[in-house]
Structure formats: structure tokens, C-alpha cells
DRENDO-1510 file (C-alpha; in Angstrom, 1 decimal, always signed):
<recs>
REC; n; res; u; v; w
REC; 1; MET; -81.7; +68.8; +103.1 .
REC; 2; GLY; -81.6; +65.6; +101.9 .
REC; 3; THR; -77.8; +66.0; +102.2 .
REC; 4; TRP; -78.1; +66.3; +105.9 .
REC; 5; ALA; -80.4; +63.9; +106.2 .
REC; 6; SER; -78.0; +61.3; +103.9 .
REC; 7; LEU; -75.1; +62.4; +106.7 .
REC; 8; ASP; -77.5; +62.1; +109.8 .
REC; 9; ALA; -78.4; +58.5; +108.4 .
REC; 10; VAL; -74.7; +57.4; +108.4 .
REC; 11; TRP; -74.3; +58.6; +111.8 .
REC; 12; ASP; -77.0; +56.9; +112.8 .
REC; 13; MET; -75.4; +53.6; +111.8 .
REC; 14; PRO; -73.8; +51.4; +114.0 .
REC; 15; ALA; -69.9; +52.1; +115.3 .
REC; 16; GLU; -68.8; +48.7; +113.1 .
REC; 17; LYS; -70.5; +49.4; +110.1 .
REC; 18; ARG; -69.4; +53.1; +109.7 .
REC; 19; ILE; -65.7; +51.7; +110.3 .
REC; 20; PHE; -66.2; +49.1; +108.2 .
REC; 21; GLY; -67.6; +51.6; +105.3 .
REC; 22; ALA; -64.9; +54.0; +105.8 .
REC; 23; VAL; -62.1; +51.3; +105.8 .
REC; 24; LEU; -63.2; +50.0; +102.0 .
REC; 25; LEU; -64.1; +53.8; +100.9 .
REC; 26; PHE; -60.6; +54.7; +102.3 .
REC; 27; SER; -59.2; +51.7; +100.4 .
REC; 28; TRP; -61.1; +52.3; +97.2 .
REC; 29; THR; -60.2; +56.0; +97.3 .
REC; 30; VAL; -56.2; +55.2; +97.7 .
REC; 31; TYR; -56.1; +52.6; +94.6 .
REC; 32; LEU; -58.1; +55.1; +92.3 .
REC; 33; TRP; -55.3; +57.7; +93.4 .
REC; 34; GLU; -52.5; +55.3; +92.1 .
REC; 35; THR; -54.6; +54.5; +89.1 .
REC; 36; TYR; -54.6; +58.0; +88.2 .
REC; 37; LEU; -51.3; +58.5; +88.7 .
REC; 38; ALA; -50.2; +55.3; +86.6 .
REC; 39; GLN; -52.3; +56.5; +83.6 .
REC; 40; ARG; -50.7; +59.8; +84.0 .
REC; 41; GLN; -47.1; +58.1; +83.9 .
REC; 42; ARG; -48.3; +55.8; +80.8 .
REC; 43; ARG; -49.2; +58.6; +78.6 .
REC; 44; ILE; -45.9; +59.8; +79.1 .
REC; 45; TYR; -44.6; +56.3; +78.1 .
REC; 46; LYS; -47.1; +56.4; +74.9 .
REC; 47; THR; -46.3; +59.6; +73.7 .
REC; 48; THR; -43.1; +60.2; +74.1 .
REC; 49; THR; -41.6; +57.9; +71.3 .
REC; 50; HIS; -38.5; +59.7; +70.4 .
REC; 51; VAL; -35.4; +60.5; +72.5 .
REC; 52; PRO; -35.8; +64.3; +73.8 .
REC; 53; MET; -33.1; +66.6; +72.8 .
REC; 54; GLU; -31.9; +67.1; +76.7 .
REC; 55; LEU; -31.3; +63.2; +76.5 .
REC; 56; GLY; -29.7; +63.3; +73.4 .
REC; 57; GLN; -26.2; +62.7; +74.4 .
REC; 58; ILE; -26.8; +60.3; +77.1 .
REC; 59; MET; -29.3; +57.9; +75.6 .
REC; 60; ASP; -29.2; +55.8; +71.9 .
REC; 61; SER; -33.0; +55.8; +70.1 .
REC; 62; GLU; -33.1; +52.0; +70.4 .
REC; 63; THR; -32.3; +52.0; +74.3 .
REC; 64; PHE; -35.0; +54.3; +74.6 .
REC; 65; GLU; -37.6; +52.1; +72.2 .
REC; 66; LYS; -36.6; +49.4; +74.9 .
REC; 67; SER; -37.1; +51.4; +77.8 .
REC; 68; ARG; -40.3; +52.6; +77.0 .
REC; 69; LEU; -41.9; +49.6; +75.6 .
REC; 70; TYR; -40.5; +47.5; +78.8 .
REC; 71; GLN; -42.1; +50.2; +81.3 .
REC; 72; LEU; -45.7; +50.2; +79.0 .
REC; 73; ASP; -45.6; +46.2; +79.9 .
REC; 74; LYS; -45.0; +46.8; +83.2 .
REC; 75; SER; -47.5; +49.5; +83.8 .
REC; 76; THR; -49.9; +47.1; +82.0 .
REC; 77; PHE; -49.1; +44.8; +84.5 .
REC; 78; SER; -49.3; +46.9; +87.6 .
REC; 79; PHE; -52.8; +48.1; +86.5 .
REC; 80; TRP; -54.5; +44.4; +86.0 .
REC; 81; SER; -52.5; +42.9; +88.8 .
REC; 82; GLY; -53.8; +46.0; +91.1 .
REC; 83; LEU; -57.1; +45.6; +90.1 .
REC; 84; TYR; -57.2; +42.2; +91.4 .
REC; 85; SER; -55.5; +42.7; +94.4 .
REC; 86; GLU; -57.8; +45.5; +95.3 .
REC; 87; ILE; -61.0; +43.3; +94.4 .
REC; 88; GLU; -59.9; +40.3; +96.2 .
REC; 89; GLY; -59.4; +42.3; +99.6 .
REC; 90; THR; -62.9; +43.7; +98.8 .
REC; 91; LEU; -64.3; +40.9; +98.7 .
REC; 92; ILE; -62.6; +39.0; +101.6 .
REC; 93; LEU; -64.0; +41.6; +103.7 .
REC; 94; LEU; -67.2; +41.6; +102.3 .
REC; 95; PHE; -67.7; +37.9; +102.8 .
REC; 96; GLY; -66.0; +37.7; +106.2 .
REC; 97; GLY; -63.1; +36.1; +105.2 .
REC; 98; ILE; -61.0; +36.8; +108.3 .
REC; 99; PRO; -63.4; +35.6; +110.4 .
REC; 100; TYR; -63.7; +32.2; +108.4 .
REC; 101; LEU; -60.0; +31.8; +108.2 .
REC; 102; TRP; -59.7; +32.1; +112.1 .
REC; 103; ARG; -62.6; +29.7; +112.6 .
REC; 104; LEU; -61.2; +27.5; +110.1 .
REC; 105; SER; -57.8; +27.5; +112.0 .
REC; 106; GLY; -59.6; +26.9; +115.0 .
REC; 107; ARG; -60.6; +23.7; +113.8 .
REC; 108; PHE; -57.5; +22.7; +112.3 .
REC; 109; CYS; -56.3; +23.4; +116.1 .
REC; 110; GLY; -59.3; +21.0; +117.5 .
REC; 111; TYR; -58.0; +18.5; +115.4 .
REC; 112; GLY; -54.9; +18.5; +117.2 .
REC; 113; GLY; -55.8; +18.7; +120.9 .
REC; 114; PHE; -56.0; +22.3; +121.1 .
REC; 115; GLY; -59.1; +24.3; +122.4 .
REC; 116; SER; -60.0; +27.6; +122.4 .
REC; 117; GLU; -57.6; +28.7; +125.4 .
REC; 118; TYR; -54.4; +28.3; +122.7 .
REC; 119; GLU; -54.8; +31.2; +121.2 .
REC; 120; ILE; -51.2; +31.9; +120.4 .
REC; 121; THR; -51.4; +28.2; +118.8 .
REC; 122; GLN; -54.6; +29.2; +116.8 .
REC; 123; SER; -53.0; +32.6; +115.5 .
REC; 124; LEU; -49.8; +30.9; +114.2 .
REC; 125; VAL; -52.3; +28.4; +111.9 .
REC; 126; PHE; -54.1; +31.5; +111.0 .
REC; 127; LEU; -50.5; +33.3; +109.9 .
REC; 128; LEU; -49.8; +30.0; +108.1 .
REC; 129; LEU; -53.1; +29.8; +106.2 .
REC; 130; ALA; -53.2; +33.1; +105.4 .
REC; 131; THR; -49.5; +33.5; +104.0 .
REC; 132; LEU; -50.1; +30.0; +101.8 .
REC; 133; PHE; -53.3; +31.8; +100.3 .
REC; 134; SER; -51.3; +35.1; +99.9 .
REC; 135; ALA; -48.3; +32.6; +98.2 .
REC; 136; LEU; -51.0; +30.7; +96.3 .
REC; 137; THR; -53.0; +33.9; +94.6 .
REC; 138; GLY; -49.8; +35.6; +94.1 .
REC; 139; LEU; -48.1; +33.2; +92.3 .
REC; 140; PRO; -49.6; +33.3; +88.8 .
REC; 141; TRP; -49.0; +37.2; +88.5 .
REC; 142; SER; -45.7; +36.5; +89.6 .
REC; 143; LEU; -45.1; +33.8; +87.0 .
REC; 144; TYR; -46.4; +36.0; +84.5 .
REC; 145; ASN; -44.0; +39.2; +85.5 .
REC; 146; THR; -41.0; +36.8; +85.4 .
REC; 147; PHE; -41.2; +34.6; +82.0 .
REC; 148; VAL; -43.5; +36.7; +80.3 .
REC; 149; ILE; -42.6; +40.4; +80.7 .
REC; 150; GLU; -38.7; +40.1; +82.2 .
REC; 151; GLU; -38.2; +37.3; +79.9 .
REC; 152; LYS; -39.5; +39.4; +76.7 .
REC; 153; HIS; -37.5; +42.2; +77.8 .
REC; 154; GLY; -34.2; +40.1; +78.2 .
REC; 155; PHE; -33.9; +40.5; +82.4 .
REC; 156; ASN; -35.1; +37.0; +83.4 .
REC; 157; GLN; -32.5; +34.3; +83.9 .
REC; 158; GLN; -34.6; +32.1; +85.8 .
REC; 159; THR; -35.9; +28.7; +84.4 .
REC; 160; LEU; -39.1; +27.5; +85.7 .
REC; 161; GLY; -37.6; +24.5; +88.2 .
REC; 162; PHE; -35.4; +27.2; +89.7 .
REC; 163; PHE; -38.1; +29.5; +90.2 .
REC; 164; MET; -40.4; +27.1; +91.9 .
REC; 165; LYS; -37.8; +25.7; +94.2 .
REC; 166; ASP; -36.9; +29.2; +95.1 .
REC; 167; ALA; -40.4; +30.2; +96.0 .
REC; 168; ILE; -41.0; +27.2; +97.7 .
REC; 169; LYS; -37.5; +28.3; +99.6 .
REC; 170; LYS; -38.9; +31.4; +100.2 .
REC; 171; PHE; -42.0; +30.3; +102.2 .
REC; 172; ILE; -40.5; +28.0; +104.4 .
REC; 173; VAL; -37.8; +30.4; +105.2 .
REC; 174; THR; -40.5; +32.9; +105.9 .
REC; 175; GLN; -42.6; +30.5; +108.1 .
REC; 176; CYS; -39.4; +29.6; +109.8 .
REC; 177; ILE; -39.1; +33.5; +111.0 .
REC; 178; LEU; -42.5; +34.7; +111.2 .
REC; 179; LEU; -44.2; +32.0; +113.1 .
REC; 180; PRO; -41.4; +32.0; +116.2 .
REC; 181; VAL; -41.6; +35.8; +116.2 .
REC; 182; SER; -44.9; +36.1; +116.0 .
REC; 183; SER; -45.8; +33.5; +118.8 .
REC; 184; LEU; -43.1; +35.8; +121.5 .
REC; 185; LEU; -44.7; +38.9; +120.5 .
REC; 186; LEU; -48.3; +37.6; +121.0 .
REC; 187; TYR; -47.2; +36.1; +124.3 .
REC; 188; ILE; -45.4; +39.6; +125.1 .
REC; 189; ILE; -48.3; +41.4; +124.6 .
REC; 190; LYS; -50.6; +38.8; +126.8 .
REC; 191; ILE; -48.5; +38.6; +130.0 .
REC; 192; GLY; -46.9; +42.6; +129.1 .
REC; 193; GLY; -49.8; +44.3; +131.1 .
REC; 194; ASP; -50.6; +48.1; +131.1 .
REC; 195; TYR; -47.1; +48.9; +129.6 .
REC; 196; PHE; -46.8; +45.9; +127.3 .
REC; 197; PHE; -46.8; +48.5; +123.8 .
REC; 198; ILE; -43.1; +48.9; +125.3 .
REC; 199; TYR; -42.3; +45.5; +125.7 .
REC; 200; ALA; -43.4; +44.7; +122.3 .
REC; 201; TRP; -41.9; +47.8; +120.8 .
REC; 202; LEU; -38.1; +46.6; +122.1 .
REC; 203; PHE; -38.8; +43.0; +121.4 .
REC; 204; THR; -39.7; +44.0; +117.6 .
REC; 205; LEU; -36.5; +46.5; +117.9 .
REC; 206; VAL; -34.2; +43.7; +118.8 .
REC; 207; VAL; -35.7; +41.2; +116.3 .
REC; 208; SER; -34.7; +43.9; +113.2 .
REC; 209; LEU; -31.7; +44.5; +114.2 .
REC; 210; VAL; -31.0; +40.5; +114.7 .
REC; 211; LEU; -32.3; +40.0; +111.1 .
REC; 212; VAL; -30.3; +43.0; +109.3 .
REC; 213; THR; -27.2; +41.2; +111.1 .
REC; 214; ILE; -27.5; +37.9; +110.1 .
REC; 215; TYR; -29.5; +38.5; +106.6 .
REC; 216; ALA; -26.5; +39.0; +104.5 .
REC; 217; ASP; -24.3; +36.0; +106.1 .
REC; 218; TYR; -27.1; +33.2; +107.0 .
REC; 219; ILE; -30.4; +33.6; +105.1 .
REC; 220; ALA; -29.2; +35.6; +101.9 .
REC; 221; PRO; -26.6; +32.7; +101.1 .
REC; 222; LEU; -29.6; +30.3; +101.2 .
REC; 223; PHE; -30.5; +31.9; +97.9 .
REC; 224; ASP; -27.7; +33.5; +96.2 .
REC; 225; LYS; -24.1; +32.1; +95.9 .
REC; 226; PHE; -21.6; +35.0; +97.5 .
REC; 227; THR; -17.9; +35.0; +97.0 .
REC; 228; PRO; -15.4; +37.3; +98.5 .
REC; 229; LEU; -14.2; +40.1; +96.0 .
REC; 230; PRO; -10.8; +38.4; +94.4 .
REC; 231; GLU; -7.5; +40.5; +95.4 .
REC; 232; GLY; -6.9; +43.1; +92.7 .
REC; 233; LYS; -6.9; +46.4; +91.7 .
REC; 234; LEU; -10.7; +47.2; +92.4 .
REC; 235; LYS; -10.6; +45.3; +96.0 .
REC; 236; GLN; -7.5; +47.5; +96.9 .
REC; 237; GLU; -9.1; +50.7; +95.6 .
REC; 238; ILE; -12.6; +50.2; +97.6 .
REC; 239; GLU; -10.6; +49.5; +100.7 .
REC; 240; ILE; -8.2; +52.4; +100.0 .
REC; 241; MET; -11.7; +54.4; +99.8 .
REC; 242; ALA; -13.6; +53.0; +102.8 .
REC; 243; LYS; -10.1; +53.7; +105.0 .
REC; 244; SER; -10.3; +57.3; +103.6 .
REC; 245; ILE; -13.7; +58.2; +105.1 .
REC; 246; ASP; -13.5; +56.0; +108.2 .
REC; 247; PHE; -15.6; +53.3; +107.0 .
REC; 248; PRO; -15.0; +49.9; +109.0 .
REC; 249; LEU; -14.8; +47.5; +105.8 .
REC; 250; THR; -14.0; +43.8; +106.9 .
REC; 251; LYS; -15.1; +41.9; +104.1 .
REC; 252; VAL; -16.2; +42.8; +100.1 .
REC; 253; TYR; -18.6; +39.9; +98.6 .
REC; 254; VAL; -19.7; +39.4; +94.8 .
REC; 255; VAL; -23.3; +37.9; +94.9 .
REC; 256; GLU; -24.5; +35.6; +92.1 .
REC; 257; GLY; -27.7; +37.7; +91.2 .
REC; 258; SER; -27.1; +36.8; +87.0 .
REC; 259; LYS; -28.6; +33.4; +88.0 .
REC; 260; ARG; -31.8; +35.3; +88.6 .
REC; 261; SER; -32.2; +38.3; +86.8 .
REC; 262; SER; -29.8; +40.7; +85.0 .
REC; 263; HIS; -30.7; +43.9; +87.1 .
REC; 264; SER; -27.9; +45.1; +89.0 .
REC; 265; ASN; -27.4; +46.3; +92.5 .
REC; 266; ALA; -24.6; +47.5; +95.4 .
REC; 267; TYR; -25.4; +47.6; +99.1 .
REC; 268; PHE; -23.3; +47.1; +102.4 .
REC; 269; TYR; -24.9; +46.3; +105.9 .
REC; 270; GLY; -23.5; +45.2; +109.3 .
REC; 271; PHE; -23.3; +47.5; +112.4 .
REC; 272; PHE; -20.5; +48.8; +114.4 .
REC; 273; LYS; -17.0; +48.0; +113.2 .
REC; 274; ASN; -18.5; +44.8; +111.2 .
REC; 275; LYS; -19.2; +46.3; +107.6 .
REC; 276; ARG; -19.6; +44.7; +104.6 .
REC; 277; ILE; -19.9; +45.4; +101.1 .
REC; 278; VAL; -22.2; +43.6; +98.4 .
REC; 279; LEU; -21.5; +43.9; +94.8 .
REC; 280; PHE; -23.9; +42.1; +92.4 .
REC; 281; ASP; -21.9; +40.2; +89.6 .
REC; 282; THR; -24.3; +42.3; +86.8 .
REC; 283; LEU; -22.7; +45.3; +88.3 .
REC; 284; LEU; -19.4; +44.5; +87.3 .
REC; 285; GLU; -18.7; +44.6; +83.8 .
REC; 286; GLU; -15.9; +42.1; +84.0 .
REC; 287; TYR; -18.0; +39.5; +86.0 .
REC; 288; SER; -21.1; +40.0; +84.1 .
REC; 289; VAL; -22.1; +36.6; +82.1 .
REC; 290; LEU; -24.0; +38.6; +79.6 .
REC; 291; ASN; -20.4; +40.4; +78.7 .
REC; 292; LYS; -19.3; +36.7; +78.3 .
REC; 293; ASP; -21.8; +36.0; +75.6 .
REC; 294; ILE; -21.6; +39.1; +73.7 .
REC; 295; GLN; -17.7; +38.1; +73.6 .
REC; 296; GLU; -18.2; +35.0; +72.4 .
REC; 297; GLU; -21.0; +36.2; +69.8 .
REC; 298; SER; -18.3; +39.0; +68.7 .
REC; 299; GLY; -15.5; +36.4; +68.1 .
REC; 300; MET; -17.7; +34.6; +65.8 .
REC; 301; GLU; -19.0; +37.5; +64.2 .
REC; 302; SER; -15.5; +38.8; +63.5 .
REC; 303; HIS; -14.1; +35.2; +62.4 .
REC; 304; ASN; -17.0; +35.2; +59.9 .
REC; 305; ASP; -16.7; +39.0; +58.5 .
REC; 306; GLY; -14.4; +40.9; +57.0 .
REC; 307; GLU; -11.8; +43.3; +58.6 .
REC; 308; GLY; -13.6; +46.3; +57.5 .
REC; 309; ASP; -16.5; +45.2; +59.6 .
REC; 310; SER; -14.4; +45.1; +62.8 .
REC; 311; GLU; -14.9; +48.7; +63.9 .
REC; 312; GLU; -18.6; +48.4; +63.4 .
REC; 313; ILE; -19.0; +45.0; +65.9 .
REC; 314; LYS; -16.6; +46.8; +68.6 .
REC; 315; ALA; -19.4; +49.5; +68.7 .
REC; 316; LYS; -22.0; +46.9; +68.7 .
REC; 317; ILE; -20.3; +44.8; +71.7 .
REC; 318; LYS; -20.0; +48.7; +73.5 .
REC; 319; ASN; -23.5; +49.4; +73.5 .
REC; 320; LYS; -24.5; +45.8; +74.3 .
REC; 321; LYS; -22.1; +45.4; +77.1 .
REC; 322; GLN; -23.6; +45.1; +80.8 .
REC; 323; GLY; -22.2; +46.5; +83.8 .
REC; 324; CYS; -19.8; +49.6; +85.0 .
REC; 325; LYS; -16.0; +50.0; +84.9 .
REC; 326; ASN; -13.9; +49.8; +88.2 .
REC; 327; GLU; -13.8; +53.6; +88.2 .
REC; 328; GLU; -17.7; +53.8; +88.1 .
REC; 329; VAL; -18.1; +50.8; +90.4 .
REC; 330; LEU; -16.1; +52.7; +92.9 .
REC; 331; ALA; -18.0; +56.0; +92.4 .
REC; 332; VAL; -21.4; +53.8; +92.6 .
REC; 333; LEU; -19.9; +52.6; +96.5 .
REC; 334; GLY; -19.0; +56.2; +96.9 .
REC; 335; HIS; -22.5; +57.2; +96.8 .
REC; 336; GLU; -23.6; +54.3; +98.9 .
REC; 337; LEU; -20.9; +54.9; +101.3 .
REC; 338; GLY; -22.5; +58.3; +101.4 .
REC; 339; HIS; -25.8; +57.1; +103.0 .
REC; 340; TRP; -23.3; +55.5; +105.7 .
REC; 341; LYS; -21.0; +58.7; +106.2 .
REC; 342; LEU; -23.7; +61.1; +106.1 .
REC; 343; GLY; -26.0; +59.3; +108.9 .
REC; 344; HIS; -28.9; +58.3; +106.8 .
REC; 345; THR; -28.8; +54.5; +107.6 .
REC; 346; VAL; -29.2; +55.7; +111.2 .
REC; 347; LYS; -31.8; +58.1; +110.4 .
REC; 348; ASN; -33.5; +55.5; +108.7 .
REC; 349; ILE; -33.6; +53.1; +111.7 .
REC; 350; VAL; -34.7; +55.9; +114.2 .
REC; 351; ILE; -37.6; +57.3; +111.8 .
REC; 352; SER; -38.7; +53.7; +111.6 .
REC; 353; GLN; -38.3; +52.8; +115.5 .
REC; 354; MET; -40.2; +56.1; +116.7 .
REC; 355; ASN; -43.0; +55.2; +114.0 .
REC; 356; SER; -43.0; +51.6; +115.3 .
REC; 357; PHE; -43.5; +53.0; +118.9 .
REC; 358; LEU; -46.2; +55.2; +118.0 .
REC; 359; CYS; -48.0; +52.3; +116.4 .
REC; 360; PHE; -47.6; +50.2; +119.2 .
REC; 361; PHE; -48.7; +53.2; +121.7 .
REC; 362; LEU; -51.9; +53.7; +119.6 .
REC; 363; PHE; -52.5; +49.9; +119.1 .
REC; 364; ALA; -52.8; +49.6; +123.1 .
REC; 365; VAL; -55.2; +52.5; +123.4 .
REC; 366; LEU; -57.4; +50.8; +120.3 .
REC; 367; ILE; -56.8; +47.5; +121.1 .
REC; 368; GLY; -59.8; +47.4; +123.8 .
REC; 369; ARG; -62.7; +48.7; +121.5 .
REC; 370; LYS; -64.7; +45.7; +120.5 .
REC; 371; GLU; -66.3; +47.9; +117.7 .
REC; 372; LEU; -63.2; +47.8; +115.9 .
REC; 373; PHE; -63.6; +43.5; +116.0 .
REC; 374; ALA; -67.2; +43.5; +115.4 .
REC; 375; ALA; -66.4; +46.0; +112.2 .
REC; 376; PHE; -64.7; +42.9; +110.7 .
REC; 377; GLY; -66.9; +40.1; +111.8 .
REC; 378; PHE; -65.5; +39.4; +115.1 .
REC; 379; TYR; -68.4; +39.6; +117.9 .
REC; 380; SER; -67.9; +37.4; +120.6 .
REC; 381; SER; -64.0; +37.3; +120.8 .
REC; 382; GLN; -61.1; +39.7; +120.5 .
REC; 383; PRO; -57.5; +37.7; +119.6 .
REC; 384; THR; -55.0; +39.9; +119.8 .
REC; 385; LEU; -53.2; +38.6; +116.1 .
REC; 386; ILE; -56.9; +40.1; +114.6 .
REC; 387; GLY; -56.1; +43.3; +116.5 .
REC; 388; LEU; -52.8; +43.5; +115.0 .
REC; 389; LEU; -53.9; +43.1; +111.7 .
REC; 390; ILE; -56.9; +45.4; +111.8 .
REC; 391; ILE; -55.4; +47.9; +113.6 .
REC; 392; PHE; -52.0; +48.0; +111.9 .
REC; 393; GLN; -53.6; +47.2; +108.2 .
REC; 394; PHE; -56.6; +48.6; +108.2 .
REC; 395; ILE; -57.3; +51.5; +110.7 .
REC; 396; PHE; -53.6; +53.3; +110.4 .
REC; 397; SER; -54.1; +52.9; +106.6 .
REC; 398; PRO; -54.4; +56.8; +106.0 .
REC; 399; TYR; -51.2; +57.2; +108.2 .
REC; 400; ASN; -49.1; +55.0; +106.3 .
REC; 401; GLU; -50.2; +56.7; +103.3 .
REC; 402; VAL; -48.9; +60.5; +104.5 .
REC; 403; LEU; -45.8; +58.5; +106.2 .
REC; 404; SER; -44.9; +56.3; +103.2 .
REC; 405; PHE; -45.1; +60.1; +101.0 .
REC; 406; CYS; -43.0; +61.7; +103.8 .
REC; 407; LEU; -40.3; +59.2; +103.7 .
REC; 408; THR; -40.4; +59.0; +99.9 .
REC; 409; VAL; -39.7; +62.8; +100.0 .
REC; 410; LEU; -36.7; +62.3; +102.7 .
REC; 411; SER; -34.9; +59.5; +100.5 .
REC; 412; ARG; -34.8; +61.4; +97.5 .
REC; 413; ARG; -33.4; +64.3; +99.6 .
REC; 414; PHE; -30.9; +61.8; +100.7 .
REC; 415; GLU; -30.0; +60.3; +97.3 .
REC; 416; PHE; -28.8; +63.7; +96.2 .
REC; 417; GLN; -27.0; +64.2; +99.3 .
REC; 418; ALA; -25.2; +61.0; +98.6 .
REC; 419; ASP; -24.3; +62.1; +95.0 .
REC; 420; ALA; -23.1; +64.9; +96.3 .
REC; 421; PHE; -20.7; +63.1; +98.8 .
REC; 422; ALA; -19.6; +60.9; +96.1 .
REC; 423; LYS; -18.6; +64.6; +94.1 .
REC; 424; LYS; -16.7; +65.4; +97.1 .
REC; 425; LEU; -14.4; +62.1; +96.5 .
REC; 426; GLY; -13.8; +63.2; +93.3 .
REC; 427; LYS; -16.1; +60.8; +91.5 .
REC; 428; SER; -18.9; +63.0; +89.8 .
REC; 429; LYS; -17.7; +62.2; +86.6 .
REC; 430; ASP; -17.2; +58.6; +87.0 .
REC; 431; LEU; -21.2; +58.7; +88.9 .
REC; 432; TYR; -22.5; +60.4; +85.7 .
REC; 433; SER; -21.6; +57.9; +83.5 .
REC; 434; ALA; -22.3; +54.9; +85.9 .
REC; 435; LEU; -25.8; +56.5; +86.6 .
REC; 436; ILE; -26.6; +56.6; +82.4 .
REC; 437; LYS; -25.1; +52.9; +82.4 .
REC; 438; LEU; -27.5; +51.4; +85.3 .
REC; 439; ASN; -30.4; +53.4; +83.5 .
REC; 440; LYS; -29.6; +51.5; +80.6 .
REC; 441; ASP; -28.9; +48.3; +82.1 .
REC; 442; ASN; -32.1; +48.4; +83.7 .
REC; 443; LEU; -34.2; +49.9; +81.0 .
REC; 444; GLY; -35.7; +53.0; +83.3 .
REC; 445; PHE; -37.3; +55.1; +81.3 .
REC; 446; PRO; -35.9; +58.9; +81.8 .
REC; 447; VAL; -38.6; +60.7; +81.0 .
REC; 448; SER; -41.2; +61.1; +83.8 .
REC; 449; ASP; -44.9; +62.5; +85.0 .
REC; 450; TRP; -44.4; +65.3; +87.9 .
REC; 451; LEU; -47.0; +64.4; +90.2 .
REC; 452; PHE; -46.1; +60.2; +89.6 .
REC; 453; SER; -42.8; +60.7; +90.4 .
REC; 454; MET; -43.4; +63.2; +93.3 .
REC; 455; TRP; -45.6; +60.5; +95.0 .
REC; 456; HIS; -43.6; +57.3; +93.9 .
REC; 457; TYR; -39.6; +57.6; +93.0 .
REC; 458; SER; -37.6; +56.9; +96.2 .
REC; 459; HIS; -35.0; +58.4; +93.9 .
REC; 460; PRO; -34.5; +61.4; +92.0 .
REC; 461; PRO; -35.4; +60.9; +88.3 .
REC; 462; LEU; -32.0; +60.7; +86.1 .
REC; 463; LEU; -32.1; +64.2; +84.7 .
REC; 464; GLU; -32.4; +65.7; +87.9 .
REC; 465; ARG; -29.5; +63.8; +89.2 .
REC; 466; LEU; -27.1; +63.9; +86.3 .
REC; 467; GLN; -28.2; +67.8; +86.0 .
REC; 468; ALA; -26.6; +68.2; +89.9 .
REC; 469; LEU; -23.7; +66.3; +88.8 .
REC; 470; LYS; -22.9; +68.4; +85.7 .
REC; 471; THR; -21.9; +71.3; +87.6 .
REC; 472; SER; -18.7; +69.3; +88.7 .
REC; 473; LYS; -18.3; +67.1; +86.3 .
REC; 474; GLN; -14.8; +67.8; +86.1 .
REC; 475; ASP; -14.0; +66.9; +89.7 .
</recs>
């Protein structure tokens, strides 16, 4: 009887209070679920202290221990930063942080002679203040992650000055993109009539395609140095492989990622007949700055030690060397080009745009509900930007969690398919060794809890990928 009475009391509450309570409840439910998963994985890090038998041939005990300690530190950092983020978000909602920031932005507009009728102007000031607040509150966590955790485990290559200049530059570039795009989107919603959601979706589609097109040519070079891959055997073999699968390659770049981090990566970008490939210098054994440092150290050691120690020094250098050989780089690119050839890139764009259209349609249905605004402290006005924030960030949260999981499952399927494509190109043996090297270079921990892996890993665990490649390693 008491339970039913409690439920009746909940339903007798005003709609805005039920909405607000549901948003907070769901947010903390997701946080507790994520924390539970993280603790399962953390238990793996703590208890798996020796290289498992099935990993004996692909990982030495020193690398395994380094990886274990790195992931332990990352999981501790993730727990505290996640707890802070959840508490901060809850306090902002409970104490009316969003309506306060909206009123504050209105006061700033008033100082400039813009009244309440200039809603788009006020919205832009709100966005500027919100992103500035987010950048400042996130800065200590970013500093700790970079200069304590990444530094401790040998990944950070940045100085404090470089880091701060980079952060300021990122903030400015973000505002230069965010504010004009947001103002145009709000304007389209305002004048779009009953079918504004179609125009808004088309606008965001165009913006996303433009940004993808110009990012590597105009935005990324503001932060990192891109140089064409010099003429030579590697470039020639990349061009031959691209031609063999009709990939319309125009340029191959090497990006100087080593000035920021020793993590490695590779990707391609561009539309239609204008594709480019980008390789991180940390991916290439002959480009890696770390390898040059190791070679200098080895030269000093071999000069000081006797000839009998030369074999031991060579083994030490080989184990410490970063990056992949040319054949392994080609295998990694074979995997990446597999995503293009199999249509994964196009499929992801289609899924993303279908989701975007659905969200704008539902936004059009919900934007007139005054109780949604009232739930977050907006009783007398319903600003469009605030509606976007409430509906997309809070109301769609359950849907976004389900979608995220489905996309993770799909991504893992795509990764297996791209590996299989590289095998068809005769690259299975080199991809096998490349995956092991990349896992070592990035200190990835090869043992994972099944539930944590299923929920979080967009790429299959290392052992699963190696097992799939093993059947045709002789290719």
C-alpha cells in the first residue's frame, strides 16, 4: 500500500518536477553503471600481474607490467574526473546554473545595448561563457592527465608553455567555428516555419561535410606540422596499393605528432576523387624521434662497453624501438583502406545523418512543451538555444546511451571486416605484427573484462583480432 501511495505522490507532482527528477536519476544511473564497469576492469588490472600463457609469444613481462600500471593510473584518474564531472553537473542543475548563466549573458548584452529581443546575440554570449567555464574547470584535469599520468609513463612530449598555447589556440579556433555556425542554425530555426527541422538538418549536414573537407588542410595544420611523405619505397608502395583497389589517392602526409605525444595513429580524409592519407611520425619506425634518441644512447653504450655486450644492446634497442616497419605500415593502411572499400565511412555518415534528422524532428515536436523549460528554471521564456540544450543533452540521454552502444557493436564488426580486407591484400602477417607493436607502443593492456569490453571497446580486443588473423597468417 505504501509503495502505491509513493508512486501516486510522484505522479501528482508537477510535470516539470517529474522531468527534472527523471533527468537527475538517469544521469546518476548511467554514472553508477559506468563506475561498476570500470571497477570490473580495474579488478583485471590489479589481479592479472603476470603475462597469461596465450600472450607469452607476443608480449614480454616488462611491457606487460608497464601497460598494467599505465592502465591502473588511467582508471584511477577516470574515476575521480568522472565523479567530479557528475557532481558538477548535478550542482549546476540543482542550483539553477543554466538559467543563471542565461541571465548573466543577458546582462552582458545589455551593457552592449542589446535588449532581450536580440535572442541570438544573447545565445552566442551564453555559448561563449559556457565553453569558457567548461575549459577552465577542465584545465586542472587536463594538466594532471598530461603532465602527471602521460609524463610518468613516457608519452607526454609537451612543455607547459606549449600546452597552454595549444589550449588557448584550440579555444579560439573552436569559438571561430562554434559561434557563426550556432548563430546561423538558430536563425534557420527561427525563420524556418513548420518544417524548420528539415532546413536545420540540411544546414548541419552541409557544415559537417565542409568541416571534414577543410579540417586536415586548414584546421589541423594550425596545431601540427604536416609534410608530404618523401619520395621513396614506402610512398611508391602506398600508391601501388591504393591504385590496386581504386582508392583515389592524391597526397600522403606525415604529421609531426611526436611534439605532442608518442601515441601513434593513421587516417585518411577527403571526398570523391580527392583522398589524402595522413601518417603520424610516431607510426613510422624511421621517422620516430624516440628511435633517434635510442640510437644515440646505444651508440654511447656500444662505445663504452665491450664487444661482448653488443648483442645485448641490439636486443635492448629492438625492444625499445617505436613504430612499424614499412611492410607493417602498409598493412595498417590496408586495414584503413578496407574501411573505405567496404563502405564503412559512407555507412557511418548515413547513420549519423539519419540520427541527426530524427533528433531535429523530435526537437520540433518537443520544443513547444513549456514544462521542459520550466523543469530547468525557465518559466517565462523559452530560448531556442536552451531548448536545444535541454532536449539534445538531457531529454535524449536514454536514446543516446542505447545508440552509443549499438554504434560500438557496429564499429567492432567493421574493424573485423577491415582486418579481413587487409588479409585479402596479403597483409595478414604484417598486420599481425603491426597490431602487437602498436599495442606495445601505446601500452594497451591485452586482457579485458568481457562486460567492460562489450560496452566500451569500439575496436575488438587485441587477442580477438590476432586470433582472426592467425588462420591466414601465412598470406
